[in-house]
N, C-alpha and C positions, 0 to 999 in steps of 0.2 A: 549645451548639447542635449539631444533627446535620446532617451533610452527606452526601448520596448522589450519587455520580458515576456517570453512566449512559451506556452505548453502545446506541443503538437497533439493532434487528435489521434484517438485509437484507430486501428485498422477496422475496416467495415465488417470483417468477419468476426470481430471480437464482441463478446457480450457487453464489455465496458462501453463500447460505442453505442449500444442499443438501449442502455439503461436511462431511465428518468430520475432514478434515486441517486442523483449526482451530488458531489461536493467538490469544491476547488482544492487544488494541491497547495498546501500551505507554503511550499518553497517559493512560489511566485510572489506572494505577499511579503514573505520574509526577505527575499532578495530586494524587493522594492524598498523595504524599510532600511536596508543596509546601504542603499544608494544615497550618496551625499546630496544635500539640499540644492546644490548648484545645478543638478541635472533635472531635466523635466522627464519624469518616469511614467510609463503606462504599462498595463498588463493586458495581454490577449490570450485567452484560453480557447484554442481552436475547437474544443469539444462543445463549446456553447456559442461561439461567434466566429465569423470568418476573419482571417488575417488580412490586414490592409498592407499590401506590399508597396503601395505607391504613395504613402504619406512621406513626411519629411524627417522620419527617424534617422538618427546618425548611427546608433548601435543597436543591434538585435541580439539579445541574450536568450538562448534557447536551452531549456533543460529537458532531459528525456531519460526515461527508463529504457531498457533494452528493446521491448516490442515497439516503442515509439521512435527508435533511432532512425529507421529508413525515412520516415516522414520528417523528422528533425533535419536530416541531411538535405531533403528536398527544399525545405523552407530556408535553410541556411544558404543553399546555392542560389535561390531566387534573390535573396537580399544582397548577396555578393555581386550578382550580375548587375544590380542597380547601384553598385558602388558603395554599399553600406558595410560597416565593420560588423563582424559576427563573432560571438563568443558562445561556445558550447560547454555545458556542464551537466551534472547529474550522475546517476549511477553508471550509465553505459559509457559516457565519456571518461569517467574516472578509470574504468577498467580497460577501455580500448582507446587510449589517447591518440595513438598513431593513426588509427582509422578516423577518428573524429577531426583531427587537425587538417585532414584533406578537404574539409568543408568549412573551415573556420579560420579566423585570424588568430584566435587564442582559445585554449582549452583550460578550464578550471577543473582540477582533480580534487575530489573530496569536498569538505564543507567550505562554504563561501565566506563565513565570518573571518575577518582578518586579512583577506586577500582581495575582496571585491572592490573596495575603493582604489586600490593600486592598479587593478586591471583597467578600470575606467580611466584613471589618470594616464596610464601608459597608452591606451588607445587614443585618447584625446590628443596626445602629443606625438602620435605616430612612432612610438618606441616600444610597442608591445612585444612581449616574449611569446613564444609558442605555447608554453605550458606554465601554469601557476598552481602552486600547492603549498599549503601551510607547513611550516617547519615543525609545528606542534599543534595538538588539538585545541580548538577554540575553548575558551573558558565559558562557564555558564553565564558569566556577566556579559558576554558578547551576544547572548541570545535575546534579541530585543522583540518588542511587540510588533507583529506584522502589520502591513498597510492594507487592512481589509477594505478600506474605502475605495481602493482601486479595482476591486473585483466586481464582476457583473452579478451582483448578489441575487437578483431575481431569477437567475438561471439555475440556481442550485437548491436542493432540498435542505442539506445542512450547510450553514455558512459559518457557524461558530466553531471553527477548528482551533484547538489549542494544543501545544506541545509542552509537556512538563518535564520530560526526560528525553535523553538521546541515547541510543544504543540499547543493548540487552545484556544481562549478566550471563546468558547462555551462549553456546557456540554450535548451533545446529548446522550440519554440513551443507544443507541445501539453501541456507539463508545468506543473503548478501549484506544484511544489516550490520552484523558484528564486524565484518571486514571493512565496510565503508566507514563505520564510526570508530575504528581503531581498537576494537575489542574492549571498549570501556562502557560504563553506564554512568551518565552524568545527569544531574537533576538541578533545576532552577530553584531559587529561593521561593518558599511558599508565599511570601509577601508580594513578589512580582506576579505570581500566578493569580493571586487574589485581585490585584489591580487590573489585570487583563480581563478576568472574569466579570468584574464590575462594569466594564465598558462594553460588554457584549449585548446584542439585541437580536430579536427575530430568530430566523433559522428554525422554525417549528418548535421554538422554545428549548431546543436541545443544544448541549455542548458535545462535540465529538473530540475526545482526547486522542490524538494520533500517535501516542506513545506505542512503541513496539511491545512493551510490557509494563503496564501501569503499576504493577505490584512487584516489580523486580527488586525493590528495597522496601520491606514491610514497614519499617519505621517511617520512611518518607511517605509511603502511601497512607499510613495512619494520619499523619499530619495533614496531608492533602484532603483526605475524605472528611476530616474534622472541620476544615475550613469550608469545604463545599456544603456541608450540612447547614452552615449558618446562612447560606445564600439561597436556599430553596430552588436549586436548578436541577433539571433533568439532564442526565449525561449517559454516553456510551463510550466504550473504549476497548482495548485489547489487554488480555491478561493471560498469564500461564495458569495451568490447571492447579498449581500449588495454592491458589487462593482458597480452594475448598478445604484445605487442611487447617486454615486459620479462621475458625467460625467467628471470632470477634471482629476480624478485619472484613469478612464477608458481610456480617451484619451492619457494620459501619458503612460499607459501600452502598448497601441498600438504603440505609437511612440518609445518606448524603445525596441520593437521587439517581443511583445507577439503575438503568433500565435494560441494559444489555451488554454482554461481553463477547468479543471475538476471541476464540480460544483454539490454540493449535493442538488438537488431539493427534493429528497426522496419519494414524494408521491403527488397525486392530491387530497388528502383528508385532510382538515385542522384539523379535529379531530385527525388524525394520527400524524400530526406535533406537536400538543399540547401534545399528549401522550408521544412522544419521546423527548420532551424538545427542540423543534426547532420552537417556535411560531413566530420568526422573519421572517421565510419564509411565504410569502403570496401567495396562489395559484392564486388569480386573477391577480397578477403581473407577472406571469411566462412568458407569451407571450411577454410582453413588455420588460422584462429583456433580453430575448434571442434576440429579435430584436435589442435592443440597443447594445449588445455585437457584434452581427453580423455586425451591421452598422459601427463598428470600425475595421472590417476585422479580428476579432478574432473568432475562432471556439469554439463551446461549446460541451464539453463531459459531458452530463448530467447523474447524478446518481439517480436512482429510485429503491426503495426496495419493493419487493412483500412480503406480508404476515403479514402486520400490523393488529392489532386487528379490525380495521374498514374496512378492505378490504373484498370485496365479489368476487364472481366468474366472475363478469364483469370487474374487474380491468385491466385485461390483454389487452383486446381489446381497452378499453378506453385509456390506456397509450400508446399503439402502435400508435393509431390514433393521439393522441396529439403530439408525437415525430415526426411523419411524417408531420403533419400540420405546425409545427414550424420549420421544417427542421433541426433537431438536427444533428450535424456533426457526433456524435457517442453517444452511451449510454451504461452505466453499469447498468444492471437490475438484480441484484442478489436476492436471497431469504434472508429474514431476518435471521440472524444467531446470536444466543446468545453466543458470545465468553466469556470464563471465564474472570473475572475481570470487566465485564460490569454490569450496573444496570439491564439491560434486562435479563441477565443470572441469576442474583440473584432472580429476580421476577418470571421468568419461573420455576426455580428450586423449589421455595417455593410453586408454584401453581401445581407442578407435571406435567408440560407440556413438559418436555424434554424427547424425546423418542429414542434418538440415542446417544451413547457414543463413537462411533468410530470417533476419532478426524479428521481422513482423510476426513470424510464427512462434516466437518465444513469449506468447501471451498467456501461458499456462493452460491453454485450451487445445494445443496441438502437440502431437508427439514429434520430438526432434532428435530422438536418440533410439538406440536399440535396447529395449527392455530385456530382462533375463527370463522372466517366467511366462512370457507370451510373445506373440509377434507385435510389431508396432501397429499393425492394422487392428488387431484384437484389443489392444490398449485404447486406441482411439475410439473404436466402436463402443467399448465398455464404458468409457468416460462419458460419451455422448448419451448413452442409454441411462446411466445413473443420474445425470443431471436432469434429463427430461422427465424421468420417473419421479425424482425428488420434488420437482416443481410442478407435478401434475395436481389437478384439483383434489383427487382422493387423498394423496399424500399430505397436501397442505391442510385439509380439513382434519385429518387424523392428528397431525402434529401441533397445530395451533388453534384447534377448535375448543378453546377454553377462555377464561376471563382473566388471565394473568395481565397485570398492568403493562407488561412488555409488548402486548398485542398492538399497541398504538405505534410501535416502531416496526415490528416484524410482520404485521398484516400488510402494510403497503410494500414492504421489502419483498415479501414472497410473491405478491401480485406482479411487481415490476420485474423480478428475476424470471418468473414464468414467461412473461411476454418477451423479455430480452433473449432468453434461451431459444424460444421458438423462432424468433426472427434470425438470430445468429446461425442456427442450424440450417434454416431454410436458405440463407445466403450461401453457406458453405456447400450445400447440396447443388445449388445452381452453378457454382463455380467448378465443382468437381462431381459431375453427374455419374 
């Protein structure tokens, strides 16, 4: 039987649709690797290639985050109209299984390791269940090396994606990671990571570690960085601000080839941090944290969220000024988005604050709830202004006009994000004049 694993494209109004600085979603290649050898497996990422609805595929497996769910359902319906079996999985299907099953023969909730071969076997023999879910969390030994050979590698900037850990030791109220991964933090053996790293090629010479927090366990991170130091590879990843409190670990990260870290600062208001379950972030330490990381030649891609309960209309200018003053290499500044499965979703639902049910608008760029410190329109306008300002030429030159080694990553990233924001905002204005 033939199995096609599919990732839907982002909505046209999203910056993610407009970016050239792309990388594949690792779950596609991972699911392909979990597929038994008796099946002929292929991958189609609609963000870089059109989906072929008319080939002889027997099973279409579609994975989607919440903003991609509407397109995932369209794709699923088209395959089912052609008599194909369809499986839906990923974050959105996990939290909205009753919605997803209306478009599929089966829904996989949670991680695929341990259940995927059974799903395929059941579909093959026309005995499929409606829902599949692991009775316990997969072991680290179940996390195998992805089938990168099936990806359209020339279509991506980064191709060398590696996952060393799953989950996060923290429990931020807006984040679906902890809930999806069962509130655990699991890590693969260093020996397996080394084997995978040794087999990587191309991809602008970089490895992108997709871990939600690569320093969630400092002992494990130390072993990982020590191994990477021996292989002379450049890499980027995500980390909590706590890495700046461990100068030895920060130094080792730099020596092992770290060029940039995505870091969740979230807000410049301590009350917001406490409300969202992130009290270990301390606002007064932010400037020092960024300076320490920059001092080791590592770029900082800061994440700040607009629309917390303690935000007011002045938050946009204050945040942009801060990012320019500390010379952040890049910034992710989305609107707070209550994704299904998160505590913030349950709270806003109970309070009657959710005003938008079009999942395509849950792309972190559009306001889908009633904020407390301003109107929804003011939050949307402020978000758009802040991102446009941050990726303006004067701001870019002020922030990255230096010779830090991380410029080779963040130079192209800033250029691409500037272009993507301009196009996305233009599309939005044409749709909503």
